[in-house]
C-alpha positions as CSV (number, residue, x, y, z in Angstrom):
1,M,-83.8,-20.3,95.2
2,T,-87.1,-22.0,95.2
3,K,-88.7,-24.5,97.6
4,T,-92.0,-26.2,97.4
5,D,-93.3,-26.3,100.9
6,W,-93.5,-23.0,102.8
7,R,-93.8,-24.8,106.2
8,L,-90.3,-26.1,105.9
9,F,-88.9,-22.6,105.3
10,G,-88.6,-21.8,109.0
11,E,-87.0,-25.1,109.9
12,P,-83.4,-24.9,111.1
13,F,-82.0,-27.2,108.4
14,F,-83.3,-25.0,105.6
15,S,-82.5,-21.7,107.3
16,E,-78.9,-22.9,108.0
17,V,-78.4,-24.0,104.4
18,V,-79.9,-20.7,103.0
19,R,-77.6,-18.8,105.3
20,A,-74.5,-20.7,104.0
21,V,-75.8,-20.2,100.4
22,G,-76.2,-16.5,101.0
23,D,-72.7,-16.1,102.4
24,A,-71.1,-18.0,99.5
25,L,-73.0,-16.0,96.9
26,S,-72.1,-12.7,98.6
27,E,-68.4,-13.6,98.5
28,E,-68.8,-14.0,94.8
29,G,-70.5,-10.6,94.4
30,L,-73.9,-12.3,93.6
31,Q,-77.4,-11.6,95.0
32,L,-79.7,-14.3,96.5
33,L,-83.4,-14.2,95.5
34,L,-85.7,-16.4,97.5
35,T,-89.0,-17.5,96.1
36,L,-91.7,-20.1,97.0
37,V,-93.1,-22.3,94.3
38,R,-96.2,-24.3,95.2
39,T,-98.6,-24.4,92.2
40,D,-98.4,-25.1,88.5
41,D,-99.1,-21.3,87.8
42,E,-96.3,-20.4,90.1
43,R,-93.9,-22.8,88.3
44,R,-94.9,-21.3,84.9
45,R,-94.4,-17.8,86.2
46,L,-91.0,-18.7,87.6
47,V,-89.9,-20.2,84.3
48,E,-91.1,-17.1,82.3
49,Y,-89.2,-14.9,84.8
50,V,-85.9,-16.8,84.5
51,R,-86.2,-17.1,80.7
52,G,-86.3,-13.2,80.7
53,G,-82.7,-13.2,81.6
54,R,-83.2,-11.9,85.1
55,V,-81.7,-14.9,86.8
56,D,-78.2,-16.5,86.3
57,G,-78.9,-19.9,88.0
58,V,-81.4,-21.7,90.3
59,L,-80.9,-23.6,93.5
60,L,-83.7,-25.9,94.4
61,M,-84.6,-27.1,97.8
62,S,-87.4,-29.4,99.1
63,V,-88.5,-30.9,95.8
64,R,-91.0,-33.6,96.1
65,A,-91.6,-36.7,94.0
66,G,-93.2,-35.9,90.7
67,D,-92.3,-32.2,90.7
68,V,-91.7,-31.2,87.1
69,L,-89.9,-27.8,88.0
70,P,-86.4,-29.3,87.6
71,D,-87.4,-30.5,84.2
72,M,-88.9,-27.2,83.2
73,L,-85.7,-25.4,84.2
74,A,-83.5,-27.8,82.4
75,D,-85.7,-27.3,79.2
76,A,-85.3,-23.6,79.6
77,G,-81.5,-24.1,79.7
78,L,-81.0,-22.6,83.1
79,P,-78.1,-23.8,85.3
80,T,-79.7,-25.6,88.2
81,V,-78.6,-27.4,91.3
82,L,-81.0,-29.6,93.3
83,L,-80.6,-30.3,97.0
84,G,-81.4,-34.0,97.4
85,R,-83.3,-35.9,94.8
86,R,-86.9,-36.4,93.7
87,S,-86.5,-40.1,93.5
88,G,-84.0,-43.1,93.8
89,D,-82.9,-43.1,90.2
90,V,-79.3,-42.7,90.9
91,R,-77.5,-45.8,92.1
92,G,-75.8,-45.6,95.4
93,H,-77.4,-42.3,96.4
94,G,-80.2,-43.9,98.4
95,Q,-77.9,-46.4,99.8
96,R,-75.8,-43.6,101.4
97,R,-78.9,-42.0,102.8
98,R,-80.1,-45.2,104.3
99,R,-76.7,-46.0,105.9
100,A,-77.0,-42.6,107.7
101,S,-80.5,-43.4,108.9
102,R,-79.3,-46.9,110.0
103,S,-76.5,-45.2,112.1
104,A,-79.2,-43.1,113.7
105,T,-81.0,-46.3,114.7
106,W,-78.0,-47.9,116.2
107,P,-78.1,-46.1,119.6
108,A,-81.4,-47.9,120.2
109,A,-79.7,-51.3,120.2
110,G,-81.3,-53.6,122.8
111,R,-84.7,-51.8,122.7
112,K,-87.6,-53.9,121.6
113,A,-90.3,-51.5,120.5
114,I,-88.5,-48.9,118.2
115,A,-90.8,-46.4,116.6
116,A,-90.1,-43.9,113.7
117,I,-91.4,-40.4,113.0
118,T,-91.0,-39.9,109.3
119,G,-91.1,-36.9,106.9
120,P,-93.6,-36.5,104.1
121,P,-93.9,-39.8,102.1
122,D,-93.6,-38.0,98.8
123,M,-90.1,-36.7,99.7
124,Y,-87.2,-38.9,98.7
125,V,-85.1,-38.0,101.7
126,A,-88.0,-39.1,104.0
127,Q,-88.3,-42.4,102.1
128,C,-84.6,-43.1,102.5
129,R,-84.6,-42.4,106.2
130,L,-87.6,-44.7,106.7
131,R,-85.9,-47.5,104.7
132,G,-82.8,-47.2,106.8
133,Y,-84.9,-47.6,109.9
134,R,-86.6,-50.7,108.5
135,E,-83.3,-52.2,107.4
136,E,-81.9,-51.7,110.9
137,L,-85.0,-53.4,112.5
138,A,-84.5,-56.3,110.1
139,D,-80.8,-56.6,111.0
140,A,-81.7,-56.6,114.7
141,G,-84.2,-59.4,114.2
142,L,-87.1,-57.3,115.1
143,R,-90.5,-57.4,113.4
144,E,-91.6,-54.3,111.7
145,V,-94.9,-53.0,113.2
146,P,-96.5,-50.5,110.7
147,S,-98.4,-48.7,113.6
148,L,-95.0,-47.9,115.1
149,V,-94.3,-45.4,112.2
150,A,-96.0,-42.1,112.5
151,E,-95.9,-39.5,109.7
152,G,-94.6,-35.9,110.4
153,D,-93.5,-33.0,108.2
154,F,-90.1,-32.2,109.7
155,T,-91.6,-29.6,112.1
156,E,-91.4,-29.7,115.8
157,A,-95.3,-29.6,116.1
158,S,-95.5,-32.7,113.9
159,G,-93.0,-34.5,116.0
160,L,-95.0,-33.6,119.2
161,R,-98.3,-34.8,117.7
162,A,-96.8,-38.0,116.1
163,M,-95.1,-38.9,119.5
164,G,-98.4,-38.5,121.3
165,E,-100.1,-40.9,118.8
166,L,-97.2,-43.4,119.3
167,I,-97.5,-43.3,123.1
168,E,-101.2,-43.7,122.9
169,G,-101.1,-46.6,120.4
170,H,-98.0,-48.3,121.8
171,P,-97.4,-47.5,125.5
172,E,-94.6,-50.1,125.3
173,V,-92.5,-48.0,123.0
174,D,-88.9,-47.8,124.3
175,A,-87.1,-45.9,121.4
176,V,-87.9,-43.6,118.6
177,F,-86.0,-42.4,115.6
178,A,-87.2,-39.0,114.2
179,A,-86.1,-38.1,110.7
180,S,-85.3,-34.5,111.8
181,D,-84.1,-32.8,115.0
182,S,-87.1,-30.6,115.0
183,M,-89.4,-33.6,115.1
184,A,-87.1,-35.2,117.7
185,A,-87.5,-32.1,119.9
186,G,-91.3,-32.4,119.6
187,A,-91.0,-36.1,120.6
188,L,-89.0,-35.2,123.7
189,T,-91.8,-32.7,124.8
190,A,-94.4,-35.3,124.2
191,L,-92.5,-37.9,126.2
192,L,-91.9,-35.5,129.1
193,A,-95.7,-34.6,129.2
194,A,-96.5,-38.3,129.3
195,G,-94.1,-38.8,132.3
196,R,-91.5,-40.8,130.3
197,S,-87.9,-40.5,131.1
198,V,-85.3,-40.1,128.3
199,P,-83.3,-42.2,127.7
200,E,-84.2,-44.5,130.6
201,D,-87.7,-45.3,129.4
202,V,-87.5,-44.2,125.8
203,A,-84.3,-43.5,123.7
204,V,-84.7,-40.6,121.2
205,V,-82.5,-40.1,118.1
206,G,-82.8,-37.3,115.6
207,F,-81.3,-36.2,112.3
208,D,-79.4,-33.0,111.1
209,D,-77.6,-31.8,114.3
210,F,-78.3,-28.1,114.3
211,E,-77.9,-25.9,117.5
212,L,-81.3,-27.0,119.0
213,A,-79.8,-30.6,119.3
214,E,-77.5,-29.4,122.1
215,Q,-80.1,-27.3,123.8
216,T,-82.8,-30.0,124.5
217,E,-83.1,-31.8,127.8
218,P,-81.5,-34.2,127.5
219,P,-79.1,-33.2,124.7
220,L,-80.1,-35.0,121.5
221,T,-78.3,-37.9,119.9
222,T,-78.4,-37.3,116.2
223,V,-76.8,-37.6,112.8
224,R,-74.9,-34.5,111.9
225,Q,-75.3,-33.2,108.4
226,P,-72.7,-30.6,107.3
227,M,-75.1,-27.8,106.5
228,E,-72.5,-25.2,106.0
229,E,-70.8,-27.4,103.6
230,I,-74.0,-28.3,101.9
231,G,-74.8,-24.7,101.1
232,R,-71.4,-23.8,99.9
233,T,-71.2,-26.9,97.8
234,M,-74.5,-26.1,96.1
235,V,-73.1,-22.6,95.2
236,R,-69.9,-24.0,93.9
237,L,-71.7,-26.6,91.7
238,L,-74.0,-23.9,90.3
239,L,-71.0,-21.5,89.6
240,E,-69.2,-24.3,87.8
241,E,-72.3,-25.1,85.7
242,M,-72.8,-21.4,84.8
243,E,-69.2,-21.3,83.6
244,E,-69.4,-24.6,81.7
245,P,-73.1,-25.4,80.9
246,E,-72.2,-28.3,78.7
247,V,-70.5,-30.4,81.4
248,A,-72.1,-33.7,82.4
249,W,-74.6,-33.7,85.3
250,R,-73.0,-34.6,88.7
251,H,-74.1,-35.9,92.0
252,V,-72.3,-35.0,95.1
253,I,-72.8,-36.8,98.5
254,L,-71.4,-35.3,101.6
255,R,-70.6,-37.4,104.7
256,T,-72.7,-37.5,107.9
257,R,-71.6,-38.4,111.4
258,L,-73.4,-39.8,114.4
259,M,-73.3,-37.5,117.4
260,V,-74.0,-39.4,120.6
261,R,-75.4,-37.4,123.4
262,G,-77.8,-37.8,126.4
263,S,-81.0,-38.9,124.7
264,A,-79.9,-42.3,123.6
């Protein structure tokens, strides 16, 4: 398994998916090897390693726009499954992701200054969640204010920093959609430090729904991703490709669900 940003490796979404992947592979008698790939030299070394017959297949996580590693692995003829996409080149895929983000913005209905804390702009998942936020604003008849969008990197620390910037620049902010639960947890901390009450003063909505979402104060309203199912589905697709490498490429989209709790 490879992933391109070491900072995300400790985040709950990725750790939960990795755990599910490891369990599913263990049940098949297969070993999981984790590796970080961040530079062109590391990409070349990985491809050389897998060409040597030491790896049966690859699961890719956190691939950014323009990353050539999936193409390099395809050229090497190695069975590969990618979590998410590098870009919106598959019709309907981005629409599903945007609908999930729009359902996350829905609990902020009636608010007037709705902010967003996004993920890295070169990650397709972050782009989709930002588009969903923008579309929901448009449907609500609200004008998009660029300075109400703050960039994070899916970590709690970035959510804390981004929310602080939003409060400083827009003291009138009364709702925030964070593109991950970790960033939403950071936003809650920043709001508490600023003397803001949640959800009375500011509604907060996250994305992922891992264990942390029920442990925050107040518990976090968020969009649930089926992380166990994501990991197991990745393994199933990889095993199928290993058995029948000539089958057509497939794209699997799993359903999300809005979990309404105390923060919005």
